[in-house]
C-alpha positions as CSV (number, residue, x, y, z in Angstrom):
1,M,0.0,0.0,-0.1
2,K,1.2,3.6,-0.7
3,K,2.2,5.4,1.9
4,V,-0.6,8.5,0.9
5,E,-3.2,5.8,1.4
6,I,-1.7,4.6,4.4
7,E,-1.4,8.3,6.2
8,R,-5.4,8.6,4.4
9,Q,-6.2,5.3,6.7
10,D,-4.4,6.7,9.4
11,L,-6.8,10.2,9.4
12,T,-10.2,8.3,8.8
13,F,-9.4,5.8,11.5
14,N,-8.7,8.8,13.6
15,F,-11.9,10.5,13.1
16,L,-13.7,7.5,13.3
17,E,-12.4,6.7,16.7
18,K,-12.7,10.6,17.9
19,H,-16.3,10.4,17.5
20,C,-17.4,6.6,17.7
21,P,-14.3,5.1,20.1
22,P,-15.1,0.9,20.0
23,P,-16.8,-1.2,20.7
24,I,-19.5,-0.1,18.8
25,K,-21.4,-1.9,15.8
26,L,-21.0,-0.3,12.1
27,L,-22.4,-0.8,8.6
28,D,-19.7,0.1,6.1
29,L,-21.1,0.7,2.5
30,G,-18.7,-0.2,0.7
31,T,-16.7,-4.1,0.3
32,P,-14.6,-5.5,2.7
33,N,-11.2,-3.3,2.3
34,N,-7.8,-3.0,3.7
35,L,-9.4,-0.1,5.7
36,S,-12.5,-2.1,7.4
37,K,-10.4,-4.7,8.0
38,V,-8.1,-2.3,10.1
39,I,-11.2,-1.3,11.8
40,A,-12.5,-4.6,12.6
41,S,-9.1,-5.0,14.0
42,K,-9.2,-2.5,16.5
43,G,-12.5,-3.7,18.0
44,Y,-15.2,-2.6,15.7
45,E,-18.1,-5.4,14.6
46,V,-18.4,-4.3,10.7
47,I,-20.7,-5.4,8.2
48,N,-19.7,-4.2,5.1
49,T,-21.9,-4.1,1.5
50,Q,-21.6,-6.5,-0.7
51,G,-21.5,-4.5,-3.8
52,Q,-25.0,-3.4,-4.5
53,D,-25.6,-0.9,-6.7
54,L,-26.9,1.7,-3.3
55,D,-28.6,3.7,-6.3
56,V,-31.1,1.5,-6.0
57,E,-30.5,-1.7,-3.9
58,L,-30.9,-0.1,-0.1
59,D,-32.2,-3.4,1.6
60,I,-29.0,-4.4,3.2
61,V,-29.0,-0.5,5.1
62,N,-32.8,-1.2,5.6
63,N,-32.5,-4.5,7.1
64,V,-29.6,-3.8,9.3
65,D,-29.5,-2.8,13.0
66,V,-26.2,-0.7,13.7
67,E,-25.5,1.8,16.1
68,L,-23.3,3.8,13.1
69,V,-22.5,4.1,9.0
70,T,-19.4,4.7,7.7
71,A,-19.4,6.1,3.9
72,L,-15.9,5.8,3.2
73,E,-14.8,7.7,0.1
74,I,-18.0,5.9,-1.9
75,L,-20.8,8.2,-2.1
76,E,-18.7,10.1,-4.8
77,H,-20.1,7.2,-6.9
78,L,-23.5,6.8,-6.5
79,V,-25.9,8.6,-8.8
80,A,-27.9,9.8,-6.4
81,P,-26.7,9.8,-3.2
82,L,-29.3,11.2,-1.3
83,N,-31.2,7.8,-1.4
84,V,-29.2,6.0,0.4
85,L,-28.5,8.7,2.9
86,K,-32.1,9.4,3.4
87,V,-32.6,5.9,4.7
88,I,-30.0,4.8,6.9
89,K,-31.5,3.7,10.2
90,A,-28.4,4.5,12.3
91,K,-28.1,7.5,14.3
92,K,-24.5,8.6,13.9
93,L,-22.8,8.3,10.4
94,I,-18.9,9.2,9.4
95,A,-18.6,10.0,5.8
96,T,-15.3,11.2,3.9
97,I,-15.3,11.7,0.1
98,P,-13.0,13.6,-2.0
99,L,-13.7,17.0,-2.6
100,R,-13.7,19.0,-5.9
101,L,-10.3,20.5,-7.2
102,W,-10.6,23.4,-9.2
103,F,-7.3,22.6,-11.3
104,A,-8.4,19.0,-11.9
105,K,-11.2,16.7,-13.7
106,A,-13.3,14.4,-12.1
107,Y,-11.9,10.9,-11.5
108,R,-12.5,8.6,-13.5
109,S,-10.2,4.8,-13.8
110,K,-9.5,4.3,-17.4
111,N,-9.3,0.3,-16.6
112,D,-12.4,-0.2,-14.4
113,P,-16.2,0.8,-15.1
114,W,-17.0,1.0,-11.9
115,D,-14.2,3.1,-10.7
116,R,-15.2,6.7,-11.2
117,H,-16.4,9.4,-9.4
118,F,-20.3,10.8,-10.3
119,H,-19.5,14.0,-7.9
120,E,-16.9,15.8,-7.0
121,F,-18.3,17.6,-3.9
122,E,-17.6,20.7,-2.4
123,D,-17.6,21.0,0.9
124,W,-21.0,23.3,1.5
125,Q,-22.3,20.9,-1.4
126,F,-21.5,17.7,0.5
127,D,-23.1,19.4,4.1
128,W,-26.1,20.9,1.8
129,L,-26.9,16.8,0.9
130,L,-26.4,15.7,4.3
131,E,-29.0,18.1,6.1
132,K,-31.4,17.8,3.2
133,A,-31.3,13.7,4.3
134,G,-31.7,14.4,7.8
135,W,-28.5,15.0,9.3
136,T,-27.1,17.4,11.9
137,I,-23.3,18.0,10.6
138,I,-21.0,17.8,14.2
139,D,-17.4,17.9,13.2
140,T,-15.3,18.1,9.9
141,E,-11.7,17.8,8.8
142,K,-10.4,18.7,5.7
143,W,-7.1,16.3,4.5
144,I,-3.9,17.3,1.8
145,S,-2.9,14.6,-0.1
146,R,0.9,14.7,-0.4
147,T,2.6,13.5,-3.0
148,K,5.9,13.5,-4.3
149,I,5.6,13.0,-8.0
150,N,6.4,16.8,-9.8
151,G,4.3,18.5,-11.8
152,I,2.0,21.7,-11.0
153,R,-1.3,19.2,-10.1
154,P,1.2,17.6,-7.3
155,L,2.4,20.5,-5.9
156,L,-0.9,22.0,-5.7
157,R,-1.9,18.9,-3.7
158,N,0.8,19.5,-1.5
159,F,-1.1,21.9,0.2
160,T,-5.1,22.4,-1.3
161,P,-7.3,20.0,0.9
162,R,-8.3,16.8,-1.1
163,Y,-10.5,14.9,1.6
164,Y,-13.2,16.1,3.4
165,A,-14.3,14.4,6.6
166,V,-17.9,15.0,8.7
167,Y,-19.2,13.3,11.8
168,A,-23.0,13.1,11.3
169,E,-25.7,12.2,13.7
170,R,-29.9,12.0,13.3
171,K,-32.5,12.4,15.9
């Protein structure tokens, strides 16, 4: 795993632990991955979705009883993230997204047809989406994605926030 990915993974875990320390049962919107394995190894009970199209297949979200839902860099891949955000029954949400960068186009993998961003939000847009879905934002953080690659865009990434983390609650 790249150093940048490990740094982002650590930032994400620290944000999670700050707001929802273990033990806690959570639904992670996304297939099992390195981060969900780390979270589980730290005392969380993690249930992952299994690759469902969360724009239209919401049964897993509707039928699981958890205290917390995590949406870690997945909502930008959905055409209609409002749908899944509205049906979450848990009272706590931790979400991370890549921020829209003025100097780069939205991400789209050339090799994987599922690995693309339908949305890259500005922070205020994501806040508005969460509020429209019935969430109250409690805390946010922005993170930089440092790189040692040469070029104008990599240089700009060294001081321009690229990721946005939100902790929100619902009554």
